[in-house]
C-alpha positions, 0 to 999 in steps of 0.5 A, a space after each residue: 237841604 238835600 238835592 233831589 235827583 231822579 234815575 232815568 227810569 223815574 224821569 220817564 215814569 214822571 213824564 207819563 203821569 197825568 197833569 194833576 198827579 205830575 204836579 202832586 209828585 213835584 210837590 213831594 220833590 220839594 218836600 224831599 229837599 228838606 230831608 231829613 225834616 220830612 213827614 210821611 216818609 216810610 222806610 221799606 222792608 224786605 228786599 227794598 230795605 234802605 229805600 223809603 216811600 212817600 205817597 200822594 193819593 194812589 201814587 207812590 215815590 220810592 227813593 234812597 238817601 245818601 248823605 245830602 242826596 235823595 235819589 228817586 228810583 221809582 214813581 207809580 200807582 200803588 197797584 203793583 208798585 212794590 212787585 218788582 
């Protein structure tokens, strides 16, 4: 079992989501607690190497894994999600 943590920026992004999307993202967090036995996580490339992403509809959750700690770094709509 892993511990899921959020950066302050990710927590703020989560608070701004609509209720239906907020609930779906929380379900992703529950799945991430079972890391590494998680389906749907994709490793990112380029300058985001070392990060992973999971999706729920048009929204993405970007995270890193260090041992048994999963740190959610970013939550947002797919448009422009990887641009920063």
